[in-house]
C-alpha angles and dihedrals in degrees: 000000000000130000115242114194124209099257090050092049092050088052092048088050098053112118092004122147113236104228094172135009141160139190088289094056137254120012106167125015130185103212125213094265093055096255121121132238113202118190122209120198127189109246094194133034094226106052140120086249089077090069098025111031118210092237088060091047089051092052094044090049094050090052092049092050090049089054090055094046096252112142112242144137119305110230117219101178145349118219137193112212104193098184090057095041087233144119121216137199117211113202152153105256121234105256118235142059130289116269087238089060093044091051091048094054103031124104090203102053092153092066091049090050092053091045087056091049091054089044095056092047090055092050092049094045088051090051097252116147105187107195096184090056112152134121094267092060097049115080129203104214126213090257089056098255128131121234139167134250133181087046099171093103111055137103124217122207128193091231132044114281122276118247094257092055090049093053092044091052089051087056089053092053092050100039094098115076095223093051091048090055094050095045101040098045107133091016098304095253094131093061095047095040092053089054095048092047086069095055129087111260096252091048093047093054090054093045093047091064096039098045094052107161094230090052092053094058 
């Protein structure tokens, strides 16, 4: 981790496009060279982020995803900005559009839903539990792959996920109304069936009853 003082931060920020901000200031900036600077602030004094800052988690998780062949941002540096009481991750963004945008525009939504089902199966089989799973954090890349962004909040296990974690992750994916509408159009079977196709027969039978679409809403 490097220290970034306020004058250097202001120089880095010159000409940047503000992609996201709140009352505390900048949150996500697209810099002049196309890279992204994402700032993380501690919301509470007593939190695990004091020992393990979210910017470091973001970088560690991106490295872990890359090791498991999951497309994600490439982190260049992690900074501590003491004057802003923040940490920041500087990274090359994952190119593409969000799956939410792709599903909204596509004339072949069923194929994208099936692709997402297969992608979730891959994540779960590789032990990835993505707590921030929603269609705005999953990217469709120019070469038609799916990848993850906003990777600070995930867990990685050495073995495929247990059934309860898989079901819980489905609930995360479907918790936003606009995402449910896009994924469950026509009953949502294409999305779920594609996921189950990638499971062993015995596992699929158990998941089919546990990951019932009505129960996920």
